[in-house]
C-alpha positions as CSV (number, residue, x, y, z in Angstrom):
1,X,-0.5,-17.2,-15.0
2,X,-0.1,-16.5,-18.7
3,X,-3.6,-16.3,-19.3
4,X,-4.2,-13.9,-16.5
5,X,-1.2,-11.5,-17.3
6,X,-2.8,-11.2,-21.3
7,X,-6.1,-10.7,-19.6
8,X,-4.8,-7.9,-17.7
9,X,-2.6,-6.5,-20.2
10,X,-5.8,-6.8,-22.6
11,X,-7.9,-4.7,-19.8
12,X,-5.6,-2.0,-19.6
13,X,-5.0,-1.7,-23.6
14,X,-8.3,-1.4,-24.2
15,X,-9.6,0.9,-21.4
16,X,-11.0,4.0,-22.7
17,X,-11.7,5.4,-19.1
18,X,-9.9,5.2,-15.6
19,X,-13.2,3.8,-13.8
20,X,-16.6,2.1,-14.9
21,X,-18.4,4.5,-12.6
22,X,-19.8,1.5,-10.6
23,X,-21.6,2.4,-7.4
24,X,-20.8,0.5,-4.1
25,X,-24.7,-0.4,-4.3
26,X,-24.4,-2.0,-7.2
27,X,-21.4,-4.0,-7.1
28,X,-21.7,-5.3,-3.4
29,X,-24.5,-7.5,-3.8
30,X,-22.7,-9.6,-6.9
31,X,-19.8,-10.0,-4.6
32,X,-21.9,-11.3,-1.6
33,X,-23.6,-13.8,-3.9
34,X,-20.6,-15.5,-4.4
35,X,-20.4,-18.8,-2.6
36,X,-16.7,-19.3,-1.0
37,X,-17.9,-22.4,0.3
38,X,-18.1,-24.0,-3.6
39,X,-14.7,-23.4,-5.2
40,X,-14.8,-23.4,-9.3
41,X,-12.1,-25.7,-9.6
42,X,-10.8,-24.2,-13.1
43,X,-8.7,-21.2,-13.3
44,X,-10.5,-20.1,-16.5
45,X,-13.7,-19.9,-14.8
46,X,-12.1,-17.9,-11.7
47,X,-10.5,-15.7,-14.0
48,X,-14.0,-14.9,-15.8
49,X,-15.5,-14.5,-12.4
50,X,-12.9,-11.9,-11.8
51,X,-13.4,-9.9,-14.5
52,X,-16.7,-9.4,-13.6
53,X,-16.2,-8.7,-10.0
54,X,-12.6,-6.6,-10.1
55,X,-10.9,-6.4,-13.6
56,X,-14.4,-4.8,-15.2
57,X,-14.8,-2.1,-12.4
58,X,-11.1,-1.5,-11.0
59,X,-9.7,1.8,-10.9
60,X,-6.8,2.0,-13.5
61,X,-3.9,4.3,-12.3
62,X,-2.5,3.9,-16.1
63,X,-5.3,5.9,-17.5
64,X,-4.0,9.4,-18.4
65,X,-7.5,10.7,-17.3
66,X,-6.8,9.3,-13.8
67,X,-5.8,12.6,-11.8
68,X,-6.9,11.8,-8.0
69,X,-4.7,10.3,-5.6
70,X,-1.0,10.0,-5.1
71,X,-0.9,6.5,-7.0
72,X,0.9,5.8,-10.0
73,X,1.4,3.5,-13.2
74,X,3.7,1.0,-13.0
75,X,7.1,0.3,-14.5
76,X,7.7,-3.2,-16.4
77,X,10.9,-4.1,-14.3
78,X,9.0,-3.5,-11.2
79,X,6.3,-5.9,-12.6
80,X,8.9,-8.4,-13.6
81,X,10.3,-8.1,-9.8
82,X,6.8,-8.4,-8.4
83,X,6.0,-11.7,-10.3
84,X,9.7,-12.8,-8.9
85,X,9.2,-12.1,-5.2
86,X,5.7,-13.4,-5.3
87,X,6.8,-16.7,-6.8
88,X,9.9,-17.3,-4.3
89,X,8.0,-16.0,-1.3
90,X,11.2,-14.9,0.6
91,X,10.6,-13.4,3.8
92,X,12.9,-10.2,5.0
93,X,12.9,-10.8,8.4
94,X,16.0,-13.1,8.8
95,X,18.8,-14.2,6.8
96,X,17.7,-17.9,6.9
97,X,14.3,-16.6,5.6
98,X,16.0,-14.6,2.5
99,X,19.8,-14.7,2.2
100,X,20.5,-12.4,-0.9
101,X,17.2,-10.8,-0.3
102,X,18.5,-9.3,2.8
103,X,21.7,-7.9,1.3
104,X,19.8,-6.8,-1.8
105,X,17.5,-4.7,0.4
106,X,20.8,-3.1,2.6
107,X,22.3,-2.1,-0.6
108,X,19.1,-0.3,-1.8
109,X,18.6,1.3,1.7
110,X,22.7,2.5,1.4
111,X,22.0,3.7,-2.1
112,X,19.0,5.6,-1.3
113,X,20.8,7.4,2.1
114,X,23.6,8.1,-0.5
115,X,21.1,9.9,-2.3
116,X,19.8,11.9,0.2
117,X,23.3,12.9,1.7
118,X,23.7,10.8,4.7
119,X,26.9,9.5,5.6
120,X,28.4,6.0,6.3
121,X,26.6,5.6,9.5
122,X,23.3,5.9,8.3
123,X,20.9,3.0,7.6
124,X,17.1,2.3,7.2
125,X,14.7,-0.6,6.4
126,X,11.9,-1.2,4.0
127,X,8.3,-0.4,5.3
128,X,4.6,-1.0,4.1
129,X,4.3,2.8,3.1
130,X,4.6,6.2,4.3
131,X,2.3,6.0,7.4
132,X,4.3,3.2,8.8
133,X,7.5,4.8,8.1
134,X,6.3,7.9,9.9
135,X,5.0,5.8,12.8
136,X,8.5,4.1,12.9
137,X,10.7,7.5,13.0
138,X,8.6,9.2,15.6
139,X,8.9,5.9,17.7
140,X,12.7,6.5,17.3
141,X,12.5,10.2,18.2
142,X,10.2,9.2,21.2
143,X,12.8,6.9,22.6
144,X,15.7,9.1,22.0
145,X,13.9,12.2,23.7
146,X,13.2,9.8,26.3
147,X,17.0,8.6,26.8
148,X,18.5,12.5,26.1
149,X,15.5,14.3,28.5
150,X,14.1,11.4,30.5
151,X,10.6,13.3,29.8
152,X,7.1,11.3,30.2
153,X,4.5,10.9,27.6
154,X,2.5,13.6,28.5
155,X,5.4,16.4,28.5
156,X,6.4,15.3,24.9
157,X,5.7,17.5,21.7
158,X,5.7,16.9,17.9
159,X,5.9,20.0,16.1
160,X,4.5,19.8,12.3
161,X,2.7,22.0,9.6
162,X,-0.5,22.7,9.0
163,X,-0.4,21.0,5.6
164,X,1.7,17.8,6.9
165,X,0.2,14.4,6.6
166,X,-2.6,13.0,9.0
167,X,-0.4,10.0,9.6
168,X,1.7,12.3,12.3
169,X,-1.2,12.9,14.3
170,X,-2.1,9.3,14.1
171,X,1.3,8.0,15.1
172,X,1.4,10.2,18.1
173,X,-1.9,8.3,19.3
174,X,-0.5,4.7,18.8
175,X,2.6,6.0,20.4
176,X,0.4,6.6,23.5
177,X,1.2,10.4,23.9
178,X,-1.5,13.0,24.8
179,X,-4.2,14.3,22.4
180,X,-2.2,17.7,22.4
181,X,1.0,16.1,21.5
182,X,1.1,17.6,17.8
183,X,1.0,21.2,17.3
184,X,0.5,22.3,13.8
185,X,2.2,25.6,13.0
186,X,1.1,28.2,10.6
187,X,2.5,27.5,6.6
188,X,2.8,30.6,4.1
189,X,1.2,31.4,0.8
190,X,2.6,28.3,-0.7
191,X,1.7,26.3,2.0
192,X,5.2,25.9,3.5
193,X,6.0,25.5,7.3
194,X,7.0,29.1,8.5
195,X,10.5,28.9,10.2
196,X,9.1,31.7,12.3
197,X,6.2,30.0,13.5
198,X,8.3,27.0,14.2
199,X,11.0,29.1,15.9
200,X,8.3,30.7,18.4
201,X,6.5,27.2,19.1
202,X,10.1,25.8,20.2
203,X,10.4,28.8,22.1
204,X,6.6,28.5,23.9
205,X,7.6,24.6,24.6
206,X,11.0,25.4,26.2
207,X,9.1,27.9,28.5
208,X,6.2,25.9,29.2
209,X,8.9,22.6,30.2
210,X,7.7,20.8,27.3
211,X,10.0,18.7,25.3
212,X,10.0,18.6,21.4
213,X,10.5,15.0,20.6
214,X,10.5,15.7,16.9
215,X,9.9,18.2,14.4
216,X,8.1,16.7,11.1
217,X,8.9,18.6,7.9
218,X,6.8,17.6,4.7
219,X,9.0,17.6,1.3
220,X,5.7,16.9,-0.9
221,X,2.8,17.7,1.1
222,X,-0.3,15.7,-0.4
223,X,-2.4,18.2,-1.5
224,X,-0.2,21.1,-2.5
225,X,3.2,19.2,-3.3
226,X,4.6,21.7,-1.2
227,X,8.2,21.4,0.3
228,X,9.0,22.9,3.7
229,X,12.3,25.1,3.8
230,X,14.5,22.2,5.0
231,X,17.7,24.5,5.5
232,X,16.0,26.8,7.9
233,X,13.9,24.3,9.8
234,X,17.2,21.8,10.2
235,X,19.3,24.7,11.8
236,X,16.1,25.5,14.2
237,X,16.1,22.1,15.2
238,X,19.7,21.7,15.8
239,X,19.9,25.0,17.6
240,X,16.9,23.2,20.0
241,X,18.4,20.0,20.2
242,X,15.5,18.2,18.4
243,X,15.0,15.6,16.3
244,X,14.0,16.4,12.5
245,X,12.0,14.0,10.7
246,X,11.4,14.8,6.9
247,X,8.5,13.3,5.5
248,X,9.7,12.9,1.6
249,X,7.1,10.2,0.7
250,X,6.0,12.4,-2.4
251,X,8.8,14.1,-2.8
252,X,11.1,11.6,-3.0
253,X,11.2,11.5,-6.8
254,X,13.4,14.6,-6.7
255,X,16.5,12.1,-5.3
256,X,16.7,11.1,-9.0
257,X,15.8,14.1,-10.7
258,X,18.8,15.8,-12.7
259,X,16.8,19.4,-13.0
260,X,15.1,19.7,-9.7
261,X,17.5,17.8,-6.8
262,X,18.2,21.1,-5.5
263,X,14.5,21.3,-4.1
264,X,15.5,19.0,-1.4
265,X,18.0,21.0,0.0
266,X,18.7,20.4,3.4
267,X,17.4,17.2,3.6
268,X,20.9,15.5,4.4
269,X,20.6,17.4,8.1
270,X,17.6,15.1,9.1
271,X,17.8,12.4,11.6
272,X,15.5,10.3,9.3
273,X,13.3,10.6,5.9
274,X,10.5,8.5,4.8
275,X,10.4,7.6,1.3
276,X,7.7,6.3,-0.7
277,X,9.0,4.5,-4.1
278,X,5.4,3.5,-4.7
279,X,4.6,7.1,-5.5
280,X,7.7,8.8,-7.4
281,X,9.7,6.2,-8.2
282,X,6.8,4.3,-10.4
283,X,6.5,1.0,-8.2
284,X,3.9,-1.1,-7.0
285,X,2.3,-0.8,-3.7
286,X,4.0,-1.4,-1.1
287,X,7.5,-0.1,-1.7
288,X,8.3,2.2,1.0
289,X,11.5,3.0,3.5
290,X,12.6,4.6,6.4
291,X,16.1,6.1,6.3
292,X,18.1,7.4,9.2
293,X,21.2,9.4,9.5
294,X,22.4,7.3,12.2
295,X,21.4,3.5,12.2
296,X,22.5,3.0,15.8
297,X,19.0,4.6,16.8
298,X,17.1,1.3,15.0
299,X,17.9,-0.5,18.4
300,X,15.0,1.1,19.7
301,X,12.8,-0.9,17.5
302,X,14.9,-4.5,18.0
303,X,13.8,-7.3,19.8
304,X,15.4,-10.7,20.2
305,X,13.1,-13.9,20.2
306,X,15.1,-17.2,20.5
307,X,13.3,-18.9,17.8
308,X,13.8,-16.1,15.5
309,X,17.1,-13.9,15.8
310,X,18.7,-14.6,19.1
311,X,21.0,-12.0,20.5
312,X,24.1,-14.4,19.6
313,X,23.3,-14.2,15.8
314,X,23.7,-10.4,16.1
315,X,27.1,-10.7,17.8
316,X,27.9,-12.8,15.2
317,X,27.4,-10.3,12.4
318,X,24.5,-12.1,10.8
319,X,22.1,-9.5,8.8
320,X,18.6,-9.8,10.1
321,X,16.3,-7.4,9.0
322,X,13.7,-7.9,11.9
323,X,16.5,-6.4,14.2
324,X,15.3,-2.9,12.6
325,X,12.0,-3.3,11.5
326,X,8.3,-3.1,13.1
327,X,7.3,-5.8,11.0
328,X,7.9,-9.4,11.5
329,X,6.9,-11.3,8.1
330,X,7.9,-9.3,5.3
331,X,7.9,-9.1,1.5
332,X,10.9,-8.6,-0.6
333,X,9.5,-5.4,-1.8
334,X,12.6,-4.1,-2.8
335,X,13.5,-6.6,-5.5
336,X,10.9,-4.4,-7.5
337,X,13.2,-1.1,-7.1
338,X,16.4,-3.2,-7.5
339,X,15.1,-4.5,-11.2
340,X,14.0,-1.0,-12.0
341,X,17.5,0.5,-11.4
342,X,19.1,-2.6,-12.9
343,X,17.0,-2.2,-16.1
344,X,16.2,1.4,-16.4
345,X,18.6,3.2,-14.0
346,X,17.9,6.1,-11.8
347,X,18.3,8.9,-14.5
348,X,15.3,7.4,-16.5
349,X,13.2,7.0,-13.3
350,X,13.8,10.5,-12.4
351,X,13.0,11.9,-16.2
352,X,9.7,10.2,-15.6
353,X,9.3,12.0,-12.5
354,X,10.5,15.4,-14.2
355,X,7.7,15.0,-16.9
356,X,4.7,15.0,-14.4
357,X,6.2,17.8,-12.6
358,X,6.6,19.7,-16.2
359,X,3.1,18.7,-17.1
360,X,1.6,20.0,-13.6
361,X,3.3,23.3,-14.3
362,X,1.7,23.9,-17.7
363,X,-1.5,22.7,-16.2
364,X,-1.1,25.6,-13.6
365,X,-0.6,28.0,-16.3
366,X,-3.7,26.4,-18.1
367,X,-6.1,26.7,-15.2
368,X,-4.6,30.0,-13.7
369,X,-5.7,31.6,-17.6
370,X,-9.1,30.1,-17.3
371,X,-11.8,32.5,-15.8
372,X,-13.7,29.2,-15.1
373,X,-11.5,28.6,-12.0
374,X,-9.6,29.8,-9.4
375,X,-6.3,27.8,-8.3
376,X,-4.8,28.0,-4.8
377,X,-1.0,28.1,-5.6
378,X,1.6,26.8,-7.9
379,X,2.9,23.2,-6.8
380,X,6.8,22.7,-7.2
381,X,5.6,19.1,-7.4
382,X,2.9,17.4,-9.5
383,X,-0.5,18.8,-7.6
384,X,-2.8,21.1,-8.7
385,X,-5.7,22.6,-6.1
386,X,-8.6,24.7,-8.0
387,X,-12.0,25.2,-8.2
388,X,-14.7,26.1,-10.3
389,X,-16.3,29.5,-9.6
390,X,-19.5,30.2,-11.0
391,X,-20.2,33.8,-12.4
392,X,-21.0,36.5,-10.4
393,X,-24.7,36.3,-9.3
394,X,-26.7,34.2,-7.3
395,X,-24.8,30.8,-8.5
396,X,-21.7,32.1,-6.7
397,X,-22.7,31.0,-3.4
398,X,-23.2,27.6,-4.8
399,X,-19.7,27.4,-5.2
400,X,-18.9,24.7,-2.8
401,X,-21.7,22.3,-3.6
402,X,-21.2,22.7,-7.1
403,X,-17.3,21.5,-6.7
404,X,-18.4,18.5,-5.0
405,X,-21.4,17.6,-7.4
406,X,-18.6,17.9,-10.2
407,X,-16.3,15.6,-8.5
408,X,-18.8,13.1,-8.0
409,X,-20.9,13.4,-11.3
410,X,-17.3,13.1,-13.0
411,X,-16.5,9.8,-11.0
412,X,-20.2,8.2,-11.7
413,X,-19.6,9.0,-15.6
414,X,-16.3,7.1,-15.6
415,X,-14.6,9.9,-17.7
416,X,-12.1,10.7,-15.5
417,X,-11.0,10.6,-11.6
418,X,-10.2,13.7,-9.6
419,X,-9.5,14.2,-6.0
420,X,-11.0,16.9,-3.6
421,X,-9.7,18.6,-0.3
422,X,-10.9,21.2,1.8
423,X,-8.8,25.0,1.9
424,X,-9.6,27.3,4.4
425,X,-12.9,25.7,4.8
426,X,-14.0,25.7,1.2
427,X,-14.2,22.8,-1.0
428,X,-11.4,22.3,-3.5
429,X,-10.9,20.1,-6.5
430,X,-7.5,18.5,-6.7
431,X,-5.7,17.0,-9.9
432,X,-2.5,14.5,-9.0
433,X,-0.5,14.0,-12.0
434,X,2.1,10.8,-11.7
435,X,1.4,9.3,-15.4
436,X,4.0,10.6,-17.8
437,X,1.1,9.7,-20.3
438,X,-1.2,12.2,-19.4
439,X,-1.2,15.1,-21.8
440,X,-2.3,18.7,-21.6
441,X,-5.3,17.8,-23.8
442,X,-6.2,15.2,-21.1
443,X,-6.2,18.1,-18.6
444,X,-8.0,20.6,-20.8
445,X,-10.9,17.7,-21.4
446,X,-11.2,17.1,-17.4
447,X,-11.8,20.7,-17.1
448,X,-14.1,21.0,-19.8
449,X,-15.9,18.0,-18.2
450,X,-15.9,19.6,-14.5
451,X,-17.1,22.9,-15.4
452,X,-19.8,21.3,-17.5
453,X,-21.0,19.1,-14.3
454,X,-20.4,22.1,-12.3
455,X,-22.4,24.8,-14.1
456,X,-25.5,22.4,-14.7
457,X,-25.6,22.2,-11.0
458,X,-25.6,25.8,-10.7
459,X,-28.2,26.3,-13.2
460,X,-30.5,24.0,-11.7
461,X,-30.5,25.4,-8.5
462,X,-29.2,29.5,-8.7
463,X,-33.0,30.5,-9.1
464,X,-33.9,28.7,-5.6
465,X,-30.8,29.8,-3.9
466,X,-31.4,33.8,-5.0
467,X,-34.6,33.5,-3.1
468,X,-34.0,31.4,0.2
469,X,-30.7,29.7,1.9
470,X,-31.0,26.0,1.0
471,X,-29.1,23.1,1.7
472,X,-29.1,20.8,-1.3
473,X,-28.3,17.2,-0.9
474,X,-27.1,15.5,-4.1
475,X,-26.6,11.9,-4.8
């Protein structure tokens, strides 16, 4: 274990780029050629092989020029927690498999609920990630809607914004709702849900005899980091008698920010909240949770098995987390956050998150002032959606393909990794800053690399585009 730890530490220490640029076609044969029926019988040999098939070509989120997805470098106390929880191997489903682990998770749920602003009736449970948390929340909302209104699934609706996470629609499918169950309402220029649009949809559903089982607001959309106007949405939900779920998987870092906590004003009025500690609390995957304002609603996920958590255990007050969870066997992922808070404290985590948000604001100013690029909107969090815009002339019509090419060429070089998305039918590039060690110089360097790749693509094809309509397939 010491040898493996030192090997990984050395690899990270020496990494001069976030990615090797390896292609699936090149790496797949190496892994396919390994005979799993013939063990190496030696830890050092296994680590040497692992270096070749994994560590050498892994994507390193710790590198300051990894700017792609919502992946964060991890703090050292969380790594300590990972080692301890894996070695002890507690399972958090029942008390007799975890003991103190159960109480530590419950204490962290209580702490998080307090940060949200929920009262003493709040509760929750750790999950595998935002997708599971959102599914769990909508399951509770569905059961509450059925208990109150007795609505059949085909009459239930979930309202979210155009910028909401895809897991909302996925959850609706898994819950057996119809294909039209999720209604996406329009957003404003900052990509936030428009309360007026929500009000119209609530009224339309009421007049059509449909039951809005949940409104899903987002506190930190994946692409834009936008935060829906939570106070206005909460007031509309209260008037309509509907469940409000806030997907704060990304924006939950604001809970420990001393400078930006006000951006989450209104979240305390939600019925349920998703938080992903493995995004903006700098924790290893997995570390997420679902919080609910009224812990009684978690009964909708409970099932009592005689061999595991019979009903008499609940009657005696034995704390079994499986009574609240969609999972049975479950890792003690809460330990990572526990040690982070005990070693660093919440203020230190909040300062790290504020750093990346500050860097994103400076990056926005840099890109907005650069005539080579156009930027969509300024994020209140740490994303930046922009694209290279070729100079006026025949190359302008190649903008979409040029941005796609630039992203792929950059990844193939391994010098940096950025994400991409589609905005109003056009291809854009995206930075997601979650590494406090990323500097503005890193951002400027990556912008220069992207512009260089994109312009080379335009230079190669602009003469062709000037004379005919072309569809270029690039590799």
